[in-house]
C-alpha positions in Angstrom: -30.2 23.6 -51.6 -29.5 26.1 -48.8 -26.3 27.4 -47.2 -24.6 25.2 -44.6 -26.5 25.8 -41.3 -24.2 24.0 -38.9 -21.2 21.8 -38.4 -20.2 19.2 -35.8 -16.6 19.3 -34.6 -15.3 16.1 -33.2 -11.8 14.7 -32.8 -9.5 11.8 -32.7 -9.2 12.0 -28.9 -9.6 14.4 -26.0 -7.4 17.5 -25.8 -6.6 17.6 -29.5 -7.6 21.2 -30.0 -11.3 21.0 -30.8 -12.3 24.1 -28.8 -9.8 26.3 -30.7 -11.0 24.9 -34.0 -14.6 25.6 -33.0 -13.5 29.2 -32.2 -11.7 29.5 -35.6 -14.8 28.2 -37.5 -17.0 30.6 -35.6 -14.6 33.5 -36.4 -14.6 32.6 -40.1 -18.4 32.4 -40.1 -19.0 35.6 -38.0 -19.6 38.6 -40.2 -22.3 40.6 -41.9 -25.7 39.1 -41.1 -24.3 35.8 -40.1 -23.8 35.3 -36.3 -22.9 31.7 -35.4 -23.9 30.1 -32.1 -21.1 28.0 -30.5 -22.6 25.1 -28.6 -21.1 22.2 -26.6 -23.4 19.2 -26.8 -22.6 18.2 -23.2 -20.1 20.0 -20.9 -18.5 17.8 -18.3 -15.8 18.3 -15.6 -16.6 22.0 -14.9 -18.8 23.2 -12.0 -21.7 25.6 -12.5 -20.7 29.2 -12.9 -17.3 28.4 -14.4 -16.4 29.1 -18.1 -17.0 26.0 -20.2 -15.7 25.2 -23.7 -18.6 26.8 -25.6 -18.3 30.1 -23.6 -14.5 30.1 -24.1 -14.7 29.5 -27.8 -17.4 32.1 -28.3 -15.4 34.6 -26.3 -12.4 34.0 -28.5 -14.5 34.3 -31.6 -16.6 37.2 -30.5 -19.9 35.5 -31.0 -22.8 33.9 -28.9 -22.8 30.6 -27.2 -25.2 28.0 -25.6 -24.8 25.0 -23.4 -27.8 22.6 -23.2 -26.3 20.3 -20.5 -23.5 20.3 -17.9 -22.2 17.8 -15.3 -19.5 18.2 -12.7 -17.7 14.9 -13.1 -14.7 14.9 -15.5 -16.0 11.9 -17.4 -18.1 10.9 -20.5 -21.7 12.3 -20.4 -23.2 8.9 -19.5 -20.9 8.3 -16.5 -21.1 12.0 -15.5 -24.9 11.8 -15.4 -24.9 8.6 -13.3 -22.4 10.2 -10.9 -25.0 12.8 -10.1 -27.8 10.2 -9.9 -29.4 11.8 -13.0 -31.0 10.1 -15.9 -28.6 9.9 -18.9 -29.3 12.3 -21.7 -30.9 11.2 -25.0 -29.7 12.3 -28.5 -33.2 13.3 -29.6 -33.7 15.4 -26.4 -30.4 17.3 -27.0 -31.2 17.8 -30.6 -34.5 19.3 -29.8 -32.9 21.7 -27.4 -30.3 22.7 -30.0 -33.0 23.4 -32.6 -34.1 26.3 -30.4 -30.8 28.1 -30.7 -30.1 30.6 -33.5 -28.3 29.1 -36.5 -25.7 28.5 -37.8 -24.4 26.2 -35.1 -20.8 25.4 -34.5 -21.2 22.3 -32.3 -18.4 20.7 -30.3 -18.5 17.1 -29.0 -16.5 15.8 -26.1 -13.4 13.6 -26.5 -13.8 11.5 -29.6 -16.7 10.6 -31.9 -17.7 7.4 -30.0 -17.9 8.9 -26.5 -21.1 7.5 -24.9 -24.1 9.7 -24.3 -26.1 6.9 -22.7 -26.2 3.1 -22.7 -26.9 2.9 -26.5 -26.0 6.3 -28.0 -22.9 8.4 -28.5 -22.5 12.1 -28.8 -22.3 11.7 -32.6 -25.9 10.6 -32.6 -26.9 14.1 -31.6 -25.3 15.3 -34.9 -27.1 12.5 -36.7 -30.4 13.8 -35.3 -29.6 17.3 -36.5 -28.2 16.3 -39.9 -25.0 18.1 -39.2 -21.8 17.3 -41.3 -18.7 16.5 -39.3 -15.3 18.0 -39.2 -12.6 15.9 -37.5 -9.8 17.4 -35.6 -6.6 15.3 -35.8 -4.1 15.8 -33.1 -0.7 15.2 -34.7 1.0 12.6 -32.6 2.0 8.9 -32.9 -1.2 6.8 -33.7 -3.2 9.7 -35.1 -3.6 8.1 -38.5 -5.2 5.0 -37.1 -7.4 7.1 -34.8 -8.5 9.3 -37.7 -9.4 6.5 -40.0 -11.4 4.7 -37.3 -13.2 8.0 -36.5 -14.1 8.5 -40.2 -15.4 4.9 -40.4 -17.4 5.4 -37.2 -19.1 8.5 -38.5 -19.8 7.1 -41.9 -21.4 4.1 -40.4 -23.9 6.5 -38.8 -24.5 8.2 -42.2 -22.7 11.3 -41.0 -21.0 13.2 -43.9 -17.4 14.0 -43.1 -16.7 17.5 -44.5 -13.0 17.3 -43.9 -10.1 16.9 -41.5 -7.9 19.5 -39.9 -4.4 18.6 -38.6 -3.4 20.3 -35.4 0.1 20.6 -33.9 -1.5 20.5 -30.5 1.4 19.7 -28.2 4.6 20.7 -30.1 5.7 21.5 -33.6 6.1 18.4 -35.9 8.4 17.8 -38.8 7.4 18.5 -42.3 8.0 14.9 -43.2 5.7 13.6 -40.4 3.0 16.1 -41.4 3.3 15.0 -45.0 3.0 11.3 -44.0 -0.2 11.9 -42.1 -1.7 14.0 -44.9 -0.8 11.4 -47.5 -2.3 8.6 -45.5 -5.6 10.5 -44.7 -6.3 12.2 -48.0 -7.6 9.0 -49.5 -10.3 8.8 -46.7 -11.4 12.5 -46.5 -10.4 16.0 -47.5 -7.6 17.5 -45.4 -8.4 21.2 -45.1 -5.0 22.2 -43.7 -2.7 22.2 -40.7 -2.9 24.5 -37.6 0.7 25.0 -36.4 1.7 24.8 -32.8 0.9 28.1 -30.9 0.5 28.5 -27.2 -1.6 31.7 -27.7 -5.2 30.8 -28.5 -5.9 34.2 -30.1 -3.1 33.7 -32.6 -4.2 30.2 -33.3 -7.7 31.4 -34.2 -6.5 34.2 -36.4 -4.2 31.8 -38.3 -6.8 29.0 -38.6 -9.9 30.9 -39.5 -9.1 31.2 -43.2 -8.8 27.4 -43.5 -12.6 27.1 -43.0 -13.9 29.9 -45.2 -14.3 27.7 -48.3 -16.0 25.0 -46.3 -18.6 27.4 -44.8 -19.4 28.8 -48.3 -20.5 25.5 -49.6 -24.2 24.9 -50.3 -25.6 22.2 -48.2 -29.0 21.0 -46.9 -30.2 22.9 -43.8 -30.5 21.2 -40.4 -33.1 18.5 -40.3 -36.2 19.6 -38.5 -38.1 16.4 -38.3 
């Protein structure tokens, strides 16, 4: 068994706080001889030359970043590729590109776990190719329990191990009662690592959240699959 060499961060929806969680994980991992690489499987909706999610998270965490693919259209990667008359990406191709980056990888998906990469694959299939465990970001709002359970089921059906869930007060503070209800409902499906409270300042969010992930990153896990 070897130390965990990477993690795939996905979410219950778009705009649930994945990029800040990625930055917090990278901050927790960044130290000593370990320098994580923040990656975005596919960046969409941002033109060339502008800061994307991976670059933003890496800047906040003080680490390196990489971005194997980018499209201008603010859409799923399949639709964004077609909008530029380009061939849709394939999970194996992206995985091979990601294997060239220095490990450990903190990899961010786009939107939710089932966002299409092409006509038959989703972004989560890239994590399958790499053998990365998944961390699910749950945005605390009405419907999130259902979305989280469906996300867990989707990942498990692809034989992706779910390392845990993190609850995020993305849009506003929530009540203790609601937070407890969500935690109670989800704990039977996967480990809940903790809650990231509402905070407009991303730097404070990352400082607060980083300790949540330290135990996760210290676990011994198989290295990224090379075949």
